[in-house]
N, C-alpha and C positions, 0 to 999 in steps of 0.2 A: 504494499500500500504505500502510495507516494504522499508524503507529508507536505503540507503548505511550507513555503520556503521560510516564512517567518518562525514557525514552529521548529522547524529543522535547525534554523540558526540559534533559536533560544536554547534547544537541547545541546547544540554544540558548545555554546558559552557556559553551560552548566557542567560540562564534563570536569571531573576533578583533575586539578593542575597544581603543581607545587608553587602556589602564589598565594598572596595575601587575600585576594578576592575570593578564591576557593575557600579559604579558612573562614572568612566572613560569611560566605553563603552558608556553610555548614552550621555555624554559630546561629545564624538567622533561623534556619530550620528547627534547630533545637529550641530556640525562643519561642517559635510558633507552636511547636509540639508541647511545650510545658504550658503555655497559655491555654491551649485546647484542653489538655489534660486536667488543668486546675478547674476550668469551666465545667467540664463533664462531671468531675468528682463532687463539686459544689452543688450543681443542680441535681445530681443523683441523691445527695444527702438531703437537700431540700424536699425533693419529691418523696423520699423515705419518711421525712418528718411529717409531711402531709398524711401519708398512708397511715402511720402510727396514730396520729391525732385523730383521724377519722375512725380507725378501728377502736380507739378509746371510747369515741362518742357512741358507738353502737354495739360493742361487744357484750356489755352487761346492760345495754339500754335498748330502745326501740327505734324504728324508723319514724313513726308518727306517735305523738302523745296528745290524748284527748284529756282536757281538764275542764272543770267548772269554775266560773267566775266568782271566786270568794267563798266557796263552800264545797263540801263533798256531795257525792251523789251515789245513786244506786246503779251498780254497773250491769245488772242482769238484762234490763231492757236495751241498754246501749249496746251490749255485747251482740245481740240478735241483729240490730241495724248494721253495726260495723261489719260483722262477718259477712253480710250480704253484698258488700261493696266489692266490685271486681278489682283484682290486684292485691286484696288483703289475704294474707296467708295464715295469720294467727293474731290474737288479741288476748291480753290478760290484765287484770285489775292490779292496782298497786297503792300502798300507803307508804309515803316517804317523807323523810324530814330530818333536819339536823338534831343531833343529841350529844350529850356529854357524858363520857364514861368515866368512872373512877375505879381505881383498884390500888391497894396499899398506899392510898393518899395521893395518888397520881392522877391527874385529870387530863383527858384527851378528847377532843371533838371529833365527830365523824358523822357518817350518814347511815341511818337505819331504813331499810326498805322492807315492808311486808309484802309477801307475794302468796299467790295460790300455787303450790308445788305442781299440780297437775297442768294448769293452764300455762304456767311459766316455762314448761319444756318447749312451747312453740316460739318462745321469744328468745330465751337464752339457756343454754343447758348448764345451769349452775352446778349441777351434781358432777358434771365432767370435770370441773375445776377443783373439786375437793381433793385435798392431799391428805386429809385425816378426819375421821369422824363420819357423821351422816348429816342429811338435810334436816332442817328444823320442822319436824312433823307435829310436835305437840306445842302447847303454849309454854310461855316463858322460856323458850329456848332460842338460840341464834347461832348463826355461823359467822365467822369474822375473817377478814383478810389476814394473810400470814404475816404481813409487816405491822399491821395494827395489833396483832396478838403478840409479836416481838416487842413492840413499844410498851404494851401493857404488861408484859411478862406473864401472859395467861396461857393456859393449855386446855385441851378438851376436859370437860368436867368441872372447870372453874366457874365462878359466879362473877358477873359484872354488875355494877351498879349504875343504871342508866337514867339520866335526867333528860326530859324533854323540855321544850320552852314553855309548856303548860304548867310545869312545876314552879315557875317563877312568876307568872303573870296572873295566876288565879287570885281574886280578890276575896271570894266569899268562903273558900275553904283552903286548907293546907293539903297540897298534893304530894304524895311521898313518891320517890323514884321507884323504878322497877328493878327487880333483881332477876337478871336473865342469866341462864346456865349455857356456857359454850358447849354446843354438840358437835362442831365441826370447824375446820379451818381450810380455807380455799386460797387459790392463787391464779391469777390470770396473767401473770408476768407484766403487769403494768403498775408502776409505782403508786400513782394517784388513786387507783381502785384498791389495790391491796392494802394500802395504808389508811383508808378512810371507811370503806364500806362494811356494813354488817347487814345480814339478811335473815329475816324471821318470817313466821307465818302471819297471815292477815290479822287473825284475832290478837296475836302479840303485839303487833304494831298498832292497832287500834287501842289497846289498852295503854300502851306507852303514851300515845298522842291524845288520849282521853276522848276517843271517838266511840259513839254508841253503835253506829253501823255505817255502811257506805265506804267509798274509797276516794282517794285524792285524784287519781288519774287512771286512765286506761291506755295501756302501752300496745301499739299495734305494729306488726310486722308486715312489710310489703314484698311482693315478689322481685322488685327492683328497687334498691336503696335510692338510686338516682331519680326515680319517679315519686319519691315520698311526698313531695310538695303537691304534685297533681293528685295523688290519692287522698291526701289530707283535705283538698278542696272538695273532692268527691264525697268524703265522709260528712263534712259540714253541710253539703247540699242535701245529702240523704237525710241528716238529722232534721234539717228544716222542713223538709217534705213530710217527714213522719210526724212533726210537731203540729203541722198544719191539718194533717188528717185526724189526728187523735188529740182531743183536748186534754186528756189525762197525761199526755206526754208533752205538754206545752213547755216544760222546763228544759226540754232538748235545745231550746234557743239560747240557753245560757252556756252550752257546751262549745268549746272551740278546739280546733286541732292545730298542732304545730308540727312541723317536720323537724328531724334532727338538723337539717341545715339552717332552719330558722331559729332553733334553740341555740345553736352554736355560731350564728352569724358572725358575731364579733371576732371570734377565734379564726374562722376560716377566712374572713377578710384580711386579718392580720398575717396569716400564713401566706396568702397570695401576695400580698404587697411585699413581704419580706423576701420571697423568691424572686419577684420581679425586679426589685431594687438590687438584690445581690447579683442577678444576671446583668443588669446595666453597669453596676460598678465593676464587676470582673471583666466585662468587655473592654474596658480600658487596658487590661493586660494584653490582649490580642492587639489593640491598637498600638501600644508601645512596641510589641514584637514586629508589626508591620512597618513601623518606622525604621526598623533595622533593615527591612527589605528595600525601602526607598534609598537608604544609605548605600547598600550593596549595589543597587542598580545605578545610582549616580557615580559610584566609583567605577563601575563596568563601563558606563557611558564615557567617562573621561579616558579610561584606558583603551577603549575601542574607538577613539575619535577618528583615527585615520582609516580604519576599516569601514566605518559608517560613511566617512566622505568618500571613499572609493566606491562603495555600493550605490551611493547617490549619483556619483559621476557616471556610473554605468547604467543608469535608469531606474535604480530601485526607488519606488515611490515612498512619500513620506508616510502613507498609510501603512505600508509594510514595515517601516522602521518602528512606527508606533506599536504595530503588532507584536514585533520582537520583545519589547519591553513588557507589554502586557502579558504576553505568554511567559516571560521570566517571572513576573510576579505570581501568576496564577500557578505555575508548576511549583515553586517554592512553597506556596500556601497549601497546595494540594498534598505535597510530601509532608508537610508539617502536620496537617489535619490528619492524615492516614496514621502517622506515628502518634500523634496526640490522642486520637480515638482509642488505639490499642492500649496506650499507657493508662489512660483515664478509665477505661472499662476494667482493666486489670486491677487497678488501685480500688475502684469502687466495689469489685467483687470480693476483696479481701480486706475491707476496712476493719472487720473485727479482729483479725490476727494482727494488723498493724496497730490497732488500738490497744490490744493486749500486751503487745511488745513495749509501747510507749508507757503503759501503766507500770512497767517495771522501774521506770525512773521518776514517775509522778502517779502515785496510787489514786489520787483524787481526780485524775483527768477524766472529763466528761462523766461526772458522778450521776448515777441513776436517780439519786434522791433529788437532784436539781433538774435534770433534763427529762425526766419522767419516762425513761425507757431502759430496759435491761441490756440491750444490745444496740449497736450503732445502726440505725435504719438506713437503708440505701436501695434505690431502685433506678436503674438507668433506662430511660424511655427513648425510642427511636426519634420521637418528636424533638426532644432536647438535643440529641446528638446531631440531627440534620440541621437545627437552628443555629447551633455553634459553628458547624462546618460552613454553612452558607454565609454567616456573618464574617468569619475569619477569611473565606475566599474573597468575598467582596472587598474587605479591607486590603488583602494582598494584591488584587487587581488594581485597585485605586492607587496602591503605593507606587505602581509603575508609571502613573500619569505624568508626574514631574520630569523624570528622566526621559520618557517617551517624548514629552513635548519638546524638551531641550534638544534631543536627537533629531526629531522631525524638522526643526527650524535651523538645523546646522547647514551652512552653505558649503558645498563640496571644495570651493576654492579656498576657504578658510581652513578646513580640516586637512587639506593636502598641501598647504602652503609651504611647509618645511619638510616635505618628503623629497 
């Protein structure tokens, strides 16, 4: 296959030679490689952070949450309506709120969630996360996260004193705290859940929060988590239609549905802004690397002044001269991208091993207690790799514009004056 003359000449100029230009060219490609690798690693980690936080949001939670404005409600009638909505795979009632636990004089705050063990299996398989004991089937029993158990120095069979907000706000009577027996310990390998959550039966949670009947929320699972918002709207519409048809169920109007994306909108927006800003800031690393391409090509343009003048004297057009330098920038960027993608993917795939090695020198590096994950999250997506490569190639081609413009405007008589 016959190559275009501009591409052929660009490849010829890039052949390794024992000269300073060849050394600068190699260093330039290494700079581009490092810039691409850093971008891919950072974007992979940021994507991994997104995945971890999203899994945090729905691992022990639901895709849609139905609540009543300012009060509890009877879940039985609502369950019938919700289960008839297309896209809903399961629904379960819950009573949830903040509590304070004490043991041996130590006080720790956490979250108590009361569940129906049978219906909860369709929402989250809590039983599969148990590492010791059993599920809370009876009253005044509870399972706790393993890190919360460690903080309270408690084991299966111990008793916790649990205070709800109602213990402090009641004016008419003195409300005593609940004594709950630890019947199990669970772990989902997520620090914020394992260090805060306790799970009990619905009657136990009602007793703790001084509720005679009803629930605080109805948790719903959808067949597609990304369509949770649409399913939530369908649920609200179905509840309104049911309230219009049956006057006894007019209280359905006070129910509202929120998807997991709405509940955690602030965090999701923050994660997206962080990723976008990190991408833009790190793009400057690639721009710095492409400045090296410009320096290399300017040096090459000066070194090849006589050759360029001779080619133009022989009828070589200015467009083809421009093509030579644009091809030079493109080829250097392409090789840098190819090597950078390989290095970046290799590092991203072995971040845990690299982190464990670095922790030998700094044991507190990327602490799970602060960053809320047990392992370094990382996921490299083809979209991120393609975006990085396209941007770097664009900058690399643009880096050849200045030397190309200088070479294209070079007069043959000036270039060959001293030949």
